[in-house]
C-alpha positions in Angstrom: 0.7 -4.1 21.9 -2.9 -5.6 21.3 -3.6 -7.9 18.7 -7.2 -8.4 17.3 -8.6 -11.3 15.4 -9.4 -11.4 11.7 -7.6 -10.5 8.5 -5.6 -7.7 8.9 -6.1 -4.3 6.5 -3.0 -2.2 5.9 -4.3 1.2 5.6 -1.6 3.0 3.3 -1.6 6.8 2.8 0.2 9.1 0.5 3.7 10.4 0.5 6.1 9.9 3.3 5.7 6.1 3.8 8.2 3.7 3.1 7.3 -0.1 2.9 10.0 -1.4 5.8 7.6 0.5 8.1 5.0 -2.0 7.4 6.9 -5.4 7.2 6.9 -5.9 10.9 3.3 -5.3 11.2 2.9 -7.9 8.4 4.8 -11.3 9.1 3.6 -14.3 7.5 -0.2 -13.8 7.8 -2.4 -13.1 5.2 -3.7 -9.4 4.6 -5.7 -6.8 2.8 -4.6 -3.3 1.4 -6.0 0.0 1.1 -3.9 2.8 -0.2 -4.5 6.4 -1.3 -2.6 9.1 -3.4 1.3 8.0 -3.7 0.6 5.3 -1.3 -0.7 3.3 -4.5 2.7 3.0 -5.7 3.8 1.5 -2.1 0.7 -0.9 -2.2 1.5 -2.3 -5.9 5.1 -2.9 -4.6 3.8 -4.8 -1.8 1.4 -6.8 -4.0 4.4 -7.7 -6.3 6.7 -8.7 -3.4 3.8 -10.4 -1.0 1.7 -11.5 -3.8 0.4 -14.8 -2.5 -0.2 -13.4 1.0 -2.5 -10.2 -0.2 -6.0 -11.0 -0.2 -7.4 -7.8 -1.9 -6.1 -4.6 -2.6 -8.2 -0.9 -2.8 -6.9 2.2 -4.4 -8.4 5.4 -3.8 -7.5 8.3 -6.5 -4.0 6.1 -6.8 -0.8 7.6 -8.3 0.5 4.5 -9.9 2.5 5.9 -12.8 3.7 9.1 -11.8 5.0 11.1 -14.5 8.2 13.2 -13.9 7.7 15.7 -16.2 6.6 19.3 -15.4 2.9 20.2 -16.3 1.8 23.6 -17.6 -2.0 25.0 -17.4 -3.8 24.9 -20.4 
């Protein structure tokens, strides 16, 4: 495994990711998050859990408060 220099940027895609997958990459190093779609839920959880370690969060078309109710076309 190769490690670079600088601030780690963790990109979290949508459905199918579990935060435990990311924990081994994080350690105690400060990091920034970029999340898309349902990854927004996971990213918000990471901010709540690792708040002081998170340097910034960018959300692209996030699902941050999903509504479980079915939708019907108008």
